[in-house]
N, CA, C and O of each residue as an XYZ file, in Angstrom:
288
protein
N       0.846     -1.126      0.016
C      -0.024     -0.008      0.026
C       0.861      1.252     -0.014
O       0.603      2.192     -0.767
N       1.856      1.238      0.778
C       2.764      2.414      0.920
C       3.325      2.774     -0.478
O       3.266      3.931     -0.894
N       3.868      1.766     -1.194
C       4.483      2.083     -2.474
C       3.382      2.503     -3.472
O       3.578      3.447     -4.237
N       2.254      1.824     -3.471
C       1.176      2.246     -4.380
C       0.759      3.651     -4.189
O       0.666      4.403     -5.159
N       0.494      4.055     -2.937
C       0.148      5.398     -2.656
C       1.211      6.396     -2.998
O       0.920      7.449     -3.567
N       2.435      6.086     -2.663
C       3.588      6.921     -2.944
C       3.700      7.166     -4.479
O       3.835      8.309     -4.918
N       3.644      6.117     -5.254
C       3.769      6.279     -6.709
C       2.591      7.014     -7.303
O       2.795      7.851     -8.183
N       1.396      6.756     -6.884
C       0.205      7.433     -7.317
C       0.309      8.930     -7.000
O      -0.003      9.791     -7.822
N       0.771      9.200     -5.749
C       0.959     10.607     -5.389
C       2.037     11.317     -6.278
O       2.019     12.531     -6.481
N       2.905     10.529     -6.751
C       4.005     11.031     -7.668
C       3.561     11.102     -9.095
O       4.347     11.513     -9.948
N       2.335     10.722     -9.407
C       1.862     10.753    -10.760
C       2.142      9.515    -11.600
O       1.980      9.517    -12.820
N       2.559      8.481    -10.929
C       2.863      7.211    -11.655
C       1.682      6.283    -11.394
O       1.402      5.941    -10.245
N       1.007      5.886    -12.425
C      -0.142      4.957    -12.259
C       0.319      3.610    -11.686
O       1.394      3.117    -12.029
N      -0.529      3.006    -10.786
C      -0.195      1.825    -10.099
C      -1.419      0.911    -10.051
O      -2.554      1.381     -9.972
N      -1.176     -0.385    -10.098
C      -2.225     -1.377     -9.836
C      -1.768     -2.233     -8.709
O      -1.042     -3.201     -8.937
N      -2.153     -1.929     -7.503
C      -1.747     -2.725     -6.345
C      -2.709     -3.931     -6.290
O      -3.929     -3.765     -6.271
N      -2.154     -5.102     -6.266
C      -2.926     -6.358     -6.287
C      -2.851     -6.974     -4.882
O      -1.772     -7.185     -4.329
N      -4.030     -7.249     -4.331
C      -4.078     -7.864     -2.999
C      -5.073     -9.060     -3.086
O      -5.888     -9.156     -4.003
N      -4.960     -9.931     -2.113
C      -6.000    -11.004     -2.048
C      -7.110    -10.524     -1.118
O      -6.896     -9.667     -0.261
N      -8.273    -11.083     -1.302
C      -9.448    -10.591     -0.603
C      -9.349    -10.579      0.906
O     -10.042     -9.811      1.575
N      -8.527    -11.388      1.421
C      -8.326    -11.482      2.893
C      -7.827    -10.120      3.423
O      -8.087     -9.790      4.580
N      -7.128     -9.340      2.615
C      -6.445     -8.136      3.029
C      -7.209     -6.850      2.617
O      -6.652     -5.756      2.712
N      -8.451     -6.968      2.170
C      -9.172     -5.805      1.767
C      -9.307     -4.755      2.878
O      -8.991     -3.582      2.678
N      -9.774     -5.189      4.037
C      -9.935     -4.229      5.149
C      -8.599     -3.624      5.610
O      -8.542     -2.426      5.891
N      -7.548     -4.405      5.693
C      -6.257     -3.845      6.055
C      -5.785     -2.884      5.062
O      -5.220     -1.858      5.440
N      -5.978     -3.142      3.767
C      -5.530     -2.247      2.714
C      -6.287     -0.917      2.806
O      -5.679      0.143      2.658
N      -7.584     -0.956      3.045
C      -8.361      0.299      3.179
C      -7.885      1.063      4.396
O      -7.796      2.289      4.337
N      -7.580      0.406      5.480
C      -7.112      1.060      6.657
C      -5.747      1.755      6.413
O      -5.541      2.906      6.799
N      -4.838      1.025      5.769
C      -3.458      1.574      5.520
C      -3.628      2.767      4.547
O      -3.010      3.811      4.757
N      -4.447      2.630      3.502
C      -4.644      3.749      2.569
C      -5.188      4.971      3.276
O      -4.724      6.083      3.025
N      -6.121      4.798      4.119
C      -6.715      5.888      4.874
C      -5.648      6.573      5.784
O      -5.578      7.798      5.893
N      -4.852      5.734      6.404
C      -3.751      6.272      7.292
C      -2.716      7.065      6.488
O      -2.064      7.972      7.005
N      -2.586      6.703      5.229
C      -1.677      7.395      4.321
C      -2.283      8.619      3.668
O      -1.642      9.305      2.872
N      -3.536      8.881      4.022
C      -4.241     10.024      3.411
C      -4.848      9.817      2.041
O      -5.160     10.760      1.314
N      -5.007      8.522      1.714
C      -5.562      8.120      0.420
C      -6.752      7.183      0.598
O      -6.751      6.055      0.105
N      -7.799      7.684      1.335
C      -8.937      6.849      1.667
C      -9.645      6.307      0.409
O     -10.316      5.278      0.492
N      -9.517      6.956     -0.721
C     -10.192      6.432     -1.935
C      -9.313      5.583     -2.817
O      -9.695      5.224     -3.930
N      -8.123      5.259     -2.315
C      -7.206      4.394     -3.074
C      -7.841      3.059     -3.412
O      -8.336      2.372     -2.518
N      -7.839      2.678     -4.667
C      -8.411      1.401     -5.075
C      -7.342      0.382     -5.359
O      -6.276      0.693     -5.890
N      -7.655     -0.862     -4.989
C      -6.785     -1.980     -5.253
C      -7.474     -2.974     -6.217
O      -8.684     -2.894     -6.433
N      -6.688     -3.912     -6.795
C      -7.164     -4.920     -7.579
C      -7.168     -6.118     -6.627
O      -6.146     -6.494     -6.053
N      -8.385     -6.710     -6.484
C      -8.533     -7.824     -5.502
C      -8.717     -9.081     -6.221
O      -9.528     -9.181     -7.142
N      -7.918    -10.125     -5.786
C      -8.091    -11.492     -6.269
C      -8.463    -12.368     -5.116
O      -8.199    -12.007     -3.970
N      -9.069    -13.515     -5.365
C      -9.523    -14.393     -4.312
C      -8.400    -14.891     -3.428
O      -7.280    -15.100     -3.895
N      -8.690    -15.079     -2.175
C      -7.761    -15.633     -1.196
C      -8.193    -17.056     -0.889
O      -9.394    -17.325     -0.896
N      -7.296    -17.967     -0.625
C      -5.869    -17.856     -0.533
C      -5.152    -18.039     -1.832
O      -5.717    -18.576     -2.784
N      -3.894    -17.598     -1.896
C      -3.115    -17.827     -3.097
C      -1.997    -18.865     -2.904
O      -1.609    -19.577     -3.829
N      -1.495    -18.916     -1.647
C      -0.384    -19.803     -1.306
C      -0.543    -21.254     -1.768
O       0.407    -21.817     -2.311
N      -1.687    -21.869     -1.576
C      -1.763    -23.317     -1.944
C      -2.043    -23.553     -3.439
O      -2.163    -24.702     -3.866
N      -2.144    -22.525     -4.201
C      -2.510    -22.700     -5.650
C      -1.315    -23.223     -6.486
O      -0.147    -22.997     -6.171
N      -1.661    -23.882     -7.491
C      -0.564    -24.370     -8.454
C      -0.196    -23.161     -9.342
O      -0.911    -22.159     -9.364
N       0.858    -23.266    -10.024
C       1.297    -22.268    -10.990
C       0.203    -21.912    -11.972
O      -0.034    -20.740    -12.266
N      -0.442    -22.911    -12.463
C      -1.524    -22.753    -13.430
C      -2.685    -21.937    -12.815
O      -3.234    -21.048    -13.467
N      -3.039    -22.239    -11.600
C      -4.093    -21.554    -10.925
C      -3.810    -20.120    -10.651
O      -4.693    -19.265    -10.724
N      -2.557    -19.855    -10.330
C      -2.116    -18.429    -10.103
C      -2.143    -17.710    -11.450
O      -2.543    -16.547    -11.503
N      -1.745    -18.340    -12.503
C      -1.788    -17.733    -13.843
C      -3.271    -17.431    -14.219
O      -3.553    -16.410    -14.847
N      -4.170    -18.288    -13.846
C      -5.608    -18.057    -14.177
C      -6.081    -16.847    -13.385
O      -6.808    -16.024    -13.942
N      -5.715    -16.691    -12.132
C      -6.045    -15.475    -11.335
C      -5.519    -14.243    -12.023
O      -6.209    -13.232    -12.148
N      -4.245    -14.348    -12.482
C      -3.629    -13.166    -13.128
C      -4.346    -12.828    -14.409
O      -4.566    -11.662    -14.737
N      -4.700    -13.857    -15.113
C      -5.472    -13.634    -16.357
C      -6.790    -12.905    -16.133
O      -7.190    -12.028    -16.900
N      -7.437    -13.300    -15.065
C      -8.748    -12.681    -14.685
C      -8.518    -11.190    -14.284
O      -9.346    -10.328    -14.579
N      -7.440    -10.927    -13.643
C      -7.222     -9.581    -13.146
C      -6.508     -8.668    -14.182
O      -6.395     -7.456    -14.002
N      -6.056     -9.287    -15.224
C      -5.184     -8.539    -16.241
C      -5.829     -7.292    -16.763
O      -5.200     -6.234    -16.750
N      -7.109     -7.368    -17.243
C      -7.740     -6.194    -17.855
C      -7.881     -5.050    -16.886
O      -7.694     -3.892    -17.259
N      -8.216     -5.361    -15.619
C      -8.323     -4.327    -14.605
C      -6.977     -3.679    -14.286
O      -6.882     -2.468    -14.090
N      -5.947     -4.513    -14.239
C      -4.558     -3.972    -13.985
C      -4.167     -3.004    -15.124
O      -3.686     -1.897    -14.883
N      -4.386     -3.451    -16.340
C      -4.038     -2.614    -17.518
C      -4.846     -1.298    -17.479
O      -4.292     -0.235    -17.757
N      -6.126     -1.358    -17.143
C      -6.921     -0.148    -17.062
C      -6.364      0.831    -16.016
O      -6.322      2.047    -16.203
N      -5.945      0.219    -14.913
C      -5.426      1.133    -13.803
C      -4.122      1.806    -14.216
O      -3.932      2.983    -13.907
N      -3.240      1.130    -14.884
C      -1.956      1.718    -15.213
C      -1.935      2.532    -16.497
O      -0.934      3.177    -16.809
N      -3.041      2.505    -17.248
C      -3.128      3.253    -18.456
C      -4.127      4.321    -18.423
O      -4.266      5.072    -19.388
N      -4.846      4.427    -17.336
C      -5.899      5.500    -17.264
C      -5.309      6.886    -17.035
O      -6.049      7.866    -16.954
């Protein structure tokens, strides 16, 4: 969150990706950094037990949103 907010504040588009387990923590951190409206790309939790192919599938699903965030 810190890096994402820092780069966005510097005018560099960012797509911070988090798993759904960390949505509340991400919102709290963003608010503490003065960026209460900061948006993240959320993928399903957990990620750790997934196979490489399953992680790639998550990335494929999030890809369009990530590209939108960094090119908007």
